[in-house]
C-alpha positions in Angstrom: 103.9 125.3 102.6 101.0 124.9 100.2 98.5 122.2 99.3 98.1 119.6 96.7 95.1 120.5 94.7 93.0 117.8 93.1 90.4 119.1 90.6 87.6 117.1 88.9 84.1 117.6 87.7 82.8 114.6 89.7 83.4 113.4 93.2 81.4 111.1 95.5 78.5 110.8 95.9 78.7 110.7 92.1 80.5 107.4 91.6 82.6 106.6 88.5 86.2 105.5 88.0 87.6 109.0 87.9 85.7 110.0 91.1 86.9 106.9 92.9 90.5 107.7 91.8 90.2 111.2 93.1 88.8 110.0 96.4 91.6 107.6 96.9 94.3 110.1 95.9 92.8 112.5 98.4 92.5 110.0 101.2 96.0 108.6 101.0 97.6 112.0 100.3 95.9 113.2 103.5 97.2 110.2 105.4 100.7 110.8 104.1 101.0 114.6 104.0 98.0 116.2 105.7 98.2 118.8 102.9 95.6 118.1 100.2 92.3 119.5 99.1 89.7 118.6 96.5 88.0 121.1 94.2 84.8 119.9 92.5 81.3 120.7 91.4 78.7 120.9 94.1 76.0 118.2 94.5 72.9 120.0 96.0 72.1 118.8 99.5 75.4 116.9 99.9 78.0 118.0 102.4 81.6 116.8 102.9 81.8 117.2 106.7 82.8 113.5 106.9 86.0 114.1 104.9 89.3 114.8 106.8 90.5 117.0 104.0 88.9 120.2 102.7 86.5 119.9 99.7 85.8 123.2 97.9 82.7 123.1 95.7 81.5 125.5 93.1 78.0 126.1 91.5 76.8 123.4 89.1 73.8 122.5 87.0 72.4 119.0 86.1 73.8 117.5 82.9 70.8 116.8 80.6 70.3 113.0 80.0 73.3 112.1 82.1 71.9 111.9 85.7 73.5 112.2 88.3 76.3 114.2 86.6 76.7 117.9 87.2 78.1 120.6 85.0 80.3 123.0 86.9 80.0 126.7 86.4 82.8 128.1 88.6 83.3 131.3 86.6 79.9 132.4 87.9 80.5 131.6 91.5 82.3 134.8 92.7 82.4 133.8 96.4 84.0 130.5 95.5 86.6 132.2 93.3 87.5 134.5 96.2 87.8 131.6 98.6 90.0 129.6 96.2 92.3 132.6 95.8 93.2 132.4 99.5 94.3 128.8 99.2 98.1 128.4 98.6 99.0 125.4 96.4 102.4 123.7 95.7 101.0 121.7 92.8 97.7 121.2 91.0 96.4 118.0 89.4 93.4 118.1 87.1 91.5 114.9 86.3 89.1 116.5 83.7 89.7 118.8 80.8 86.4 120.6 81.3 85.2 123.1 83.9 87.3 121.8 86.7 90.3 121.5 84.4 90.0 125.0 83.1 89.8 126.3 86.7 92.8 124.2 87.7 94.9 125.6 84.9 93.9 129.2 85.8 94.8 128.7 89.4 98.1 127.1 88.6 99.0 129.9 86.2 98.0 132.5 88.7 100.2 130.9 91.5 103.0 130.0 89.2 103.0 126.3 90.2 103.2 123.0 88.3 100.1 121.7 86.6 99.4 118.0 85.9 96.5 116.7 83.9 95.4 113.1 83.6 93.7 111.9 80.4 91.1 109.4 81.7 88.4 108.9 79.1 87.5 108.6 75.5 85.9 112.0 75.6 84.9 112.1 71.9 82.8 108.9 72.5 81.2 110.6 75.5 79.9 113.5 73.4 79.1 111.5 70.3 75.9 110.1 71.9 74.5 113.6 72.5 76.1 115.7 69.8 75.6 114.3 66.2 77.4 117.2 64.5 80.9 116.1 63.5 82.2 119.7 63.2 81.2 120.4 66.8 82.8 117.1 67.9 86.0 118.1 66.2 86.0 121.5 67.9 85.5 119.8 71.3 88.4 117.4 70.6 90.6 120.4 69.6 89.8 122.1 72.8 90.7 118.9 74.8 94.0 118.7 73.0 94.8 122.3 73.7 94.0 121.8 77.3 96.4 118.9 77.7 99.1 120.9 75.8 98.8 123.5 78.5 99.9 121.1 81.2 103.4 120.6 82.6 102.9 116.9 82.5 100.1 114.7 81.0 99.4 111.4 82.7 97.6 108.3 81.3 96.4 105.4 83.5 97.9 102.7 81.2 100.0 102.5 78.1 97.2 101.5 75.8 95.6 104.9 76.4 98.3 106.6 74.4 96.7 105.5 71.1 93.5 107.4 72.0 95.2 110.7 73.0 97.5 110.5 70.0 94.5 109.9 67.7 93.0 113.1 69.1 96.1 115.0 68.0 98.2 115.4 71.2 101.9 115.1 70.3 103.6 115.8 73.6 105.2 113.5 76.2 103.2 111.2 78.4 103.6 109.6 81.8 102.0 106.3 82.6 100.6 106.3 86.1 98.6 103.2 87.1 95.4 103.2 89.0 95.1 101.2 92.3 92.4 99.5 94.3 91.1 100.2 97.8 89.9 96.6 98.0 93.3 94.9 98.1 93.2 92.5 101.1 95.3 89.8 102.7 92.2 88.2 104.3 91.2 84.6 103.6 89.2 85.1 100.4 87.3 81.8 100.9 85.9 83.3 104.2 85.3 86.7 102.5 83.4 85.1 99.7 81.3 83.0 102.0 80.4 86.0 104.1 79.7 88.2 101.1 77.3 85.6 99.6 75.5 85.2 102.9 75.0 89.0 103.1 73.6 89.0 99.6 71.5 85.9 99.9 73.5 84.0 97.3 73.9 80.2 97.5 77.4 78.8 97.9 77.1 76.9 94.6 75.3 79.6 92.6 76.9 80.8 89.4 77.2 84.6 89.8 78.0 87.1 87.0 78.6 90.8 87.7 78.9 94.2 86.0 79.8 97.3 88.0 79.8 100.7 86.3 77.8 103.3 84.5 74.7 101.9 82.9 75.3 103.4 79.5 75.3 101.9 76.1 78.9 103.0 75.4 80.1 100.3 77.8 78.5 97.5 75.6 75.9 96.7 78.2 73.6 95.6 75.4 76.0 92.8 74.5 75.9 91.5 78.1 72.2 91.3 78.1 72.0 89.7 74.6 74.7 87.2 75.6 72.8 86.2 78.8 69.7 85.7 76.8 71.5 82.9 74.9 72.2 81.2 78.2 68.7 80.6 79.3 69.5 76.8 79.6 72.3 77.5 82.1 72.1 78.3 85.8 73.3 81.8 86.6 72.5 85.0 88.5 73.5 88.4 87.1 74.0 91.6 89.1 74.2 95.0 87.5 75.6 97.5 90.0 75.4 101.2 89.2 73.2 103.7 87.4 73.1 105.7 84.2 70.9 107.0 81.5 70.4 103.5 80.0 69.4 101.8 83.3 65.7 101.6 82.7 66.1 100.5 79.0 68.5 97.8 80.2 65.9 96.5 82.6 63.3 96.5 79.9 65.6 94.7 77.5 66.2 92.0 80.1 62.5 91.6 80.6 61.8 91.4 76.9 64.4 88.7 76.4 62.8 86.8 79.3 65.8 87.0 81.7 64.5 89.9 83.8 63.9 87.5 86.8 67.6 86.4 86.7 69.1 89.9 86.5 69.3 92.1 89.6 69.7 95.8 89.0 70.9 97.3 92.4 71.1 100.9 91.4 74.0 103.0 92.6 76.0 101.5 95.5 78.2 104.0 97.2 79.2 102.0 100.3 82.6 100.4 99.5 81.9 97.5 101.9 78.8 96.7 99.9 80.6 96.9 96.6 83.2 94.6 98.1 80.5 92.0 98.7 79.4 92.0 95.1 83.0 91.6 93.8 83.8 88.9 96.3 80.6 87.0 95.5 81.0 86.9 91.7 82.5 84.1 89.7 83.1 86.2 86.6 83.1 90.0 86.0 81.6 90.8 82.6 83.3 93.8 80.9 82.9 93.8 77.1 83.3 97.6 76.8 85.3 98.9 73.8 84.9 102.4 75.2 86.9 102.3 78.4 90.6 103.1 78.6 91.8 101.7 82.0 88.7 100.9 84.1 89.1 100.7 87.9 86.3 98.2 88.2 88.3 95.3 86.6 91.1 96.0 89.1 88.7 96.1 92.0 87.2 92.8 90.9 90.7 91.3 90.6 91.6 92.5 94.1 88.8 90.1 95.3 90.1 87.3 93.0 87.3 87.7 90.4 88.6 87.6 86.8 87.1 89.6 84.0 85.8 88.7 80.5 86.8 91.4 78.1 86.2 92.0 74.4 89.0 91.2 71.9 90.7 94.4 70.9 89.5 96.5 73.8 92.0 99.0 75.4 90.8 97.8 78.8 92.0 94.2 77.9 95.6 95.2 77.3 96.4 94.4 80.9 95.5 90.7 80.7 96.6 87.6 78.9 93.7 85.4 77.8 93.3 82.4 80.1 96.0 83.5 82.6 94.7 86.6 84.4 91.6 87.3 82.5 89.6 86.2 79.5 88.8 87.5 76.0 85.9 86.9 73.6 84.8 88.5 70.3 82.3 91.3 71.0 79.4 89.3 69.5 76.6 87.8 71.6 77.1 84.2 70.4 80.9 84.3 71.0 80.6 86.1 74.3 77.9 83.8 75.6 79.9 80.7 74.6 82.9 81.9 76.6 80.7 82.6 79.6 79.2 79.1 79.4 82.6 77.4 79.1 84.1 79.4 82.0 81.2 78.7 84.4 81.6 75.0 83.6 85.2 75.1 84.9 85.5 76.9 88.2 89.1 75.8 88.6 90.1 77.9 85.6 88.1 80.9 87.0 89.7 80.6 90.4 93.3 80.3 89.0 92.8 83.3 86.7 91.4 85.3 89.6 94.5 84.5 91.7 96.7 85.5 88.8 94.8 88.7 88.3 95.2 89.7 91.9 99.0 89.2 91.6 99.5 90.9 88.3 97.1 93.8 87.7 96.3 95.1 91.1 98.3 97.6 93.3 97.0 99.2 96.5 96.2 102.9 96.3 98.6 103.5 99.2 101.4 102.2 97.0 100.2 104.2 93.9 100.0 107.4 95.9 103.6 107.0 97.1 104.7 107.0 93.5 102.4 109.9 92.7 103.9 112.0 95.5 107.4 111.2 94.4 106.5 112.5 90.9 105.0 115.6 92.4 108.2 116.3 94.3 110.3 116.0 91.2 108.0 118.3 89.2 107.9 120.9 91.9 111.7 120.9 92.3 112.1 121.1 88.5 109.8 124.0 88.0 110.4 126.1 91.2 114.0 124.9 91.9 113.0 124.3 95.5 112.5 121.1 97.5 109.1 120.6 99.1 108.4 118.0 101.7 105.1 116.3 100.7 
């Protein structure tokens, strides 16, 4: 019997939504099958001895202006190529269309096994900030579409993502596969919140706002800071958790708008227990991004009963109904700030929306992976006409 191969360009210690997805896929698949391995770009000085499953890494280079991301170069890593040839696979699942995705497709073709690719991100927007030439951008998008056309199945993390991949030119079938959360809990959330605030030195009655994610302008982080600057007369504390190319500029912007002393920039937080404390402590999660497709962070916040404030029209907001399990505001500083103000003034509304979010938009990764494995089995049986116990 072979392995399930999970391929992606990033993996912890690099933390983003796709890397967290991969880590949870790998953890729960190992728990349930004992036959999974991860293939990813190396992070110099970092080792995966603490993982129960194999992690195969190939040579990489730093991505200019996008620290801490790495650009994989597996085709120039001959020893890695030889090592991977000795690994038998039953199915391969790529979570990126770039270096790891191309490698995943090559291995799947070579071994004659099913190949799944998940479309996670608005890739054109990712490149637009560093490549101003429209012709080059169009060529990159054509490559991305061609990559997904090569897969036996293409998965998207929520239905709203279909608009993006269709806009790119992909015309094939799609499978919606939700993301989960590893923070789902049956514990008493009042006690969890109290303990979390104590750990972080936050008062029981403080108004706490939170953003977790890459510190990049594409996520509309500028709007968050501009909105908070309009709330100087209100009592609140803001936590920015994460890192990214815009982190220092965000700090400077907060200082220039005279709210620097009320905004805490934690940097990258890899420890999941620490991340849990931030989610549990927050009254409201601020996520005005128009860039994200199906962000894990809003599901993670919801798992700890913290509702999110989205931008009207955002793909990420398609999972909520305004006022029921989340909130919407126009992506303008005055409108966004006004909604924050009104929500902080009514904690009952916040708590109810948080409870509804936990019930309606969150599933455990264990549950998600059961569904993923079932889909794998059907795809293997359909392509190889054999039944595999995974």
